[in-house]
C-alpha positions in Angstrom: 51.4 87.1 139.2 53.6 84.1 138.9 52.7 80.6 137.8 55.3 78.1 138.8 55.6 74.4 137.7 58.2 71.7 138.4 61.2 71.9 136.2 63.3 69.0 134.7 67.0 69.1 134.5 68.7 70.3 131.2 71.3 67.5 131.4 73.2 66.6 128.2 71.4 63.8 126.2 71.9 62.3 122.8 70.4 64.8 120.3 69.9 62.2 117.6 67.7 60.1 120.0 65.8 63.2 121.1 65.1 64.1 117.5 63.9 60.6 116.8 61.5 60.7 119.7 60.2 64.0 118.4 59.8 62.8 114.9 57.7 59.8 116.1 55.2 62.2 117.4 55.0 64.3 114.2 52.0 62.6 112.7 50.3 62.5 116.1 50.3 66.2 116.2 48.2 66.5 113.1 45.8 63.9 114.4 45.5 65.9 117.6 44.9 69.1 115.6 41.9 67.5 113.9 40.6 66.2 117.3 41.1 69.5 119.2 38.3 72.0 119.2 39.9 75.3 118.4 38.5 78.9 118.5 37.9 80.1 115.0 40.6 82.3 113.4 39.6 85.5 111.7 42.7 86.8 110.1 41.1 90.2 109.6 40.7 90.6 113.3 44.1 89.5 114.5 45.3 93.1 115.2 42.8 93.4 118.1 44.3 93.3 121.6 45.2 89.7 122.5 46.6 87.5 125.3 50.1 86.5 124.2 52.4 83.9 125.8 56.1 84.4 125.0 58.2 81.2 125.7 61.7 82.3 126.2 60.8 85.7 127.4 64.3 86.5 129.0 66.2 85.6 125.8 67.8 87.9 123.4 64.7 88.4 121.3 62.1 87.8 124.1 63.3 90.5 126.4 62.8 93.0 123.5 59.6 91.5 122.2 57.7 91.5 125.5 57.8 95.3 126.0 56.8 96.0 122.4 53.8 93.7 122.8 52.9 95.4 126.1 53.2 98.9 124.5 50.9 97.7 121.7 48.2 97.0 124.4 48.4 93.3 124.5 48.2 91.2 127.7 51.5 89.4 127.8 52.7 86.3 129.8 56.5 85.7 129.7 57.5 82.1 130.2 60.9 81.3 131.6 62.4 78.1 133.0 64.3 80.0 135.7 62.4 81.1 138.7 65.0 83.6 139.7 64.2 85.5 136.4 60.6 86.1 137.3 61.2 89.6 138.6 63.0 90.5 135.4 60.0 89.3 133.3 57.7 91.4 135.5 60.0 94.4 134.9 59.3 94.0 131.2 55.6 94.5 131.9 54.4 90.9 131.7 52.9 88.3 133.9 55.1 85.3 134.7 54.9 81.6 134.0 57.8 79.3 135.1 58.1 76.0 133.3 60.7 73.8 131.6 60.2 73.7 127.8 61.3 70.0 127.7 58.8 69.0 130.4 55.5 68.4 128.6 53.4 68.4 131.8 54.7 71.7 133.1 54.4 73.3 129.6 50.7 72.2 129.3 49.9 73.5 132.8 51.6 76.9 132.1 49.8 77.3 128.7 46.5 76.2 130.2 46.8 78.7 133.1 47.8 81.5 130.6 45.1 80.7 128.1 46.8 82.7 125.3 45.4 83.7 121.9 48.9 83.7 120.4 52.0 81.7 121.5 55.5 82.8 120.5 58.3 80.2 120.7 61.6 81.9 121.3 63.2 79.1 123.5 66.9 78.5 123.1 69.6 77.1 125.4 73.0 78.7 124.7 74.2 79.1 128.3 77.8 78.2 127.6 80.3 79.9 125.2 79.8 78.5 121.7 82.4 76.1 120.4 81.9 76.5 116.6 84.3 73.7 115.9 81.9 71.3 117.6 78.7 73.0 116.2 76.1 70.3 116.8 77.4 69.8 120.4 77.1 73.5 121.1 73.5 73.6 119.9 72.4 70.3 121.3 70.1 71.7 124.0 68.6 74.3 121.6 68.0 71.5 119.1 66.0 69.6 121.7 63.9 72.8 122.2 63.4 72.9 118.4 62.0 69.4 118.4 60.7 68.2 121.7 60.1 71.8 123.0 58.1 72.7 119.8 56.0 69.5 120.2 55.3 70.4 123.8 54.2 73.9 123.0 52.1 72.9 120.1 50.3 70.2 122.0 49.5 72.6 124.8 48.5 75.3 122.4 46.0 73.0 120.7 44.5 72.0 124.0 43.5 75.6 124.8 42.6 76.7 121.3 45.5 79.0 120.6 44.9 80.8 117.3 48.4 81.6 116.2 51.8 80.0 116.8 55.1 81.7 115.9 58.5 80.0 116.1 62.0 81.2 115.5 64.4 79.6 113.0 67.6 80.6 111.2 68.4 82.1 107.8 71.8 81.5 106.2 74.0 78.4 106.1 71.0 76.0 106.1 70.2 76.9 102.4 71.4 74.6 99.7 74.7 75.7 98.4 73.7 76.0 94.7 72.3 78.7 92.5 71.8 82.3 93.6 73.7 83.8 96.4 70.5 85.3 97.9 67.6 82.9 98.5 63.9 83.2 99.1 61.7 81.1 101.5 60.8 78.8 98.6 64.3 77.7 98.0 65.5 74.4 99.3 67.6 73.7 102.3 71.0 71.9 102.1 70.3 68.2 101.2 73.9 67.3 102.2 75.2 69.5 104.9 78.7 69.0 106.5 78.7 66.5 109.3 78.9 69.1 112.1 75.7 70.7 110.8 73.7 67.5 110.4 71.8 67.3 113.7 71.2 71.1 113.9 69.8 71.2 110.3 67.6 68.1 111.1 66.2 70.0 114.1 65.6 73.2 112.0 63.8 71.1 109.3 61.6 69.5 112.0 60.6 72.7 113.6 59.8 74.4 110.3 57.8 71.4 108.9 55.9 70.9 112.1 55.0 74.5 112.6 54.1 75.4 109.0 52.2 72.2 108.7 49.9 73.1 111.6 46.3 74.2 110.7 45.3 74.8 114.2 46.9 77.0 115.4 48.1 78.8 112.3 51.8 78.4 112.2 54.5 80.9 111.2 58.2 80.5 111.2 60.6 83.4 111.4 64.1 82.8 110.0 66.3 85.3 111.7 69.6 86.3 110.1 72.8 86.5 112.0 71.8 88.5 115.0 73.9 91.4 116.3 73.3 94.2 118.8 73.1 94.3 122.6 73.3 90.9 124.4 74.0 89.0 121.2 77.8 88.6 122.0 78.7 89.7 118.4 80.5 92.9 119.7 81.6 91.5 123.0 85.1 92.6 124.0 86.7 89.2 123.1 85.2 89.2 119.6 86.2 92.8 118.8 89.7 92.1 120.1 90.0 89.0 118.0 89.2 91.0 114.9 91.6 93.8 115.9 94.4 91.3 116.4 93.7 89.6 113.0 92.7 86.4 114.7 89.4 86.1 112.6 90.8 85.1 109.2 89.4 85.3 105.8 89.0 81.7 104.7 89.5 80.9 101.0 87.8 83.2 98.7 85.5 84.5 101.5 82.5 84.1 99.0 80.0 82.8 101.6 77.0 85.1 101.7 75.6 86.1 105.0 72.4 87.9 106.1 72.4 90.0 109.2 69.6 91.5 111.4 69.8 93.9 114.4 68.2 92.3 117.4 65.8 95.2 117.8 64.6 94.8 114.2 64.1 91.1 114.7 61.9 91.7 117.8 59.9 94.3 115.8 59.3 91.8 113.0 58.2 89.2 115.5 55.7 91.7 117.1 54.2 92.3 113.6 54.0 88.6 113.0 51.9 88.2 116.1 49.3 90.4 114.5 49.5 89.7 110.8 50.7 87.4 108.0 49.6 84.1 106.6 51.0 80.7 107.6 54.5 80.1 106.3 58.1 80.9 106.5 59.6 84.5 106.6 63.1 85.6 106.3 63.8 88.3 108.9 67.0 89.9 107.6 68.2 93.3 106.6 68.3 94.7 103.1 72.1 94.2 102.6 73.2 90.6 102.2 77.0 90.4 101.7 79.8 88.0 101.2 82.3 87.4 104.0 85.1 89.0 102.1 83.1 92.2 102.2 81.6 92.4 105.7 84.7 91.0 107.5 87.0 93.5 105.7 84.5 96.3 106.4 84.3 95.4 110.1 88.0 95.4 110.4 88.2 98.8 108.8 85.5 100.2 111.2 87.5 98.9 114.1 90.7 100.5 112.8 92.3 97.2 112.4 94.4 95.8 109.6 92.7 93.6 107.0 92.2 90.0 108.2 94.8 87.4 107.3 93.8 85.0 104.5 93.9 81.3 105.3 93.6 78.8 102.4 90.5 76.7 102.5 92.4 73.4 102.6 94.2 74.5 105.8 91.1 75.8 107.5 89.4 72.5 106.7 92.1 70.7 108.7 92.3 73.2 111.6 88.6 74.3 111.9 86.5 71.8 110.1 84.6 71.5 106.8 81.5 73.2 108.2 83.3 76.5 109.0 84.9 76.5 105.6 81.4 76.1 104.1 80.1 79.0 106.2 82.9 81.3 105.0 83.0 80.2 101.3 79.7 78.6 100.2 76.8 79.7 102.5 73.8 81.6 101.0 72.0 84.7 102.3 68.2 85.3 102.4 65.8 87.8 100.9 63.5 89.8 103.1 61.0 90.7 100.3 58.2 88.4 101.6 58.4 89.7 105.2 58.4 93.3 104.0 55.4 92.6 101.8 53.2 90.4 104.0 54.2 91.6 107.4 54.4 95.2 106.3 57.8 95.3 108.1 60.8 97.6 107.4 64.0 97.1 109.3 65.2 100.2 111.1 68.8 99.2 110.4 68.5 98.6 106.7 72.2 97.5 106.5 74.6 95.8 108.8 77.0 98.6 107.8 75.0 101.2 109.7 74.2 98.9 112.5 77.8 97.8 113.1 78.9 101.4 112.9 76.3 102.5 115.5 77.3 99.8 118.0 81.0 100.4 117.6 80.4 104.1 118.1 78.5 103.4 121.3 81.0 101.0 122.6 84.2 103.0 121.9 83.6 105.5 124.7 83.4 102.5 127.2 86.5 101.0 125.8 88.4 104.3 126.1 87.3 104.8 129.7 88.4 101.2 130.5 91.7 101.9 128.8 92.3 105.1 130.8 91.3 103.4 134.1 93.8 100.6 133.4 96.5 103.0 132.8 
C-alpha cells in the first residue's frame, strides 16, 4: 500500500536560520515527551517482531536496511519524499509512505498512519555532486534534515508512542583534534572547527543531543564512518581516475586519521540497533582506523597507480581551504568497541583494505570491457 501526503519544496534556505528555529524547539521536545503517553519499553523484549518505519528508505543505507529488516520478520514501512520511488520501496519488501521530512504535518500524518514501534532516521539530501571546498553549502539540506527533520520525526514518534528512535550521524572529523588518534563515543567533539565545518558540526551536535536526550522514545545515534561500497560514489569512475592520475594529493604529513565502513556493514549494524542496545551514541566503523598517508597510498597501489603527489599544507590551505587540510592532517578516527560489545555486532569487512580490494576487483572487469568497447 502507499500512503501519500503533500510535499514541500527543498529550496535552498539559510542553514543558520534553520538551525536556530530547530534549537528554539529543543526544550519543547522534552516537555512534549513528558506530556505524551508512551507505550512501556521492555528492553528485554525488543527482539520480537516489530513494526518499523525507515525514513530515507531509498538512500544508501535505507535501501540495504529495509530488506534486512524484512528478512528478520519485521513489518517495515519505507518513507520517501519522492512519489516516483514508491515502486522501488515496494520492491524492497516494504509498505510505502510518501512525505517530506521538512514538512511537519506530512511527517506526523505518515508516522500516525504507519504506527511504528521503531523509527529509523536515515534522511539525507545529497542530490548534487559534493563540492568539498564549500562544505557547509554542500550539506545545507542534509543539515536541515538533521535539525528540523529530526524534530519533526521525534514529535510524530512521541504522538504515537514509538518505543525506539535511531538516527544516523558521522564519525571522523567532528572529533576534537587533540589527544589520541582513535576516539571513543565519550570523547569531545571539536570545540573550534574550521569555518567551513561550522554549520554542519552544529547540526550534528543538535541531532546527537536531541536524540540521546530523549527518554520517550529511547534514542540511539549511529555515527557511521566514511562509507564506501555500491552507490556511495567512493569508487565511481571519476574518483578512481582522479587517484590513477595523481589528482588526489597527499596534503602535508597526511596524518589525519580516518575510519571507514562498508555500506553493507553499516546497514547490518543499524538492523541490530533496531533490536538491541541502550540509549546513547555508537561508532559504526571497521576495525582498522588509518591515517591518510597509509590509506591513500594503499589505494593508489591497489589501482596500479603511482604514489600520490605531496602538496604542502600551506599551499593546500590557500587552494582548497583550511577544513580540507584539517581532514587530511589533523582529523581523528573512531573506535567500534562499544558497538561490538553492546550491539553484538561484527563488521564483515573488518578492514577497508579488504573492502577496497573487493570492490576494485569487482569493478575492474567492467572497466576492461568498457575499454575494449571504446577501442
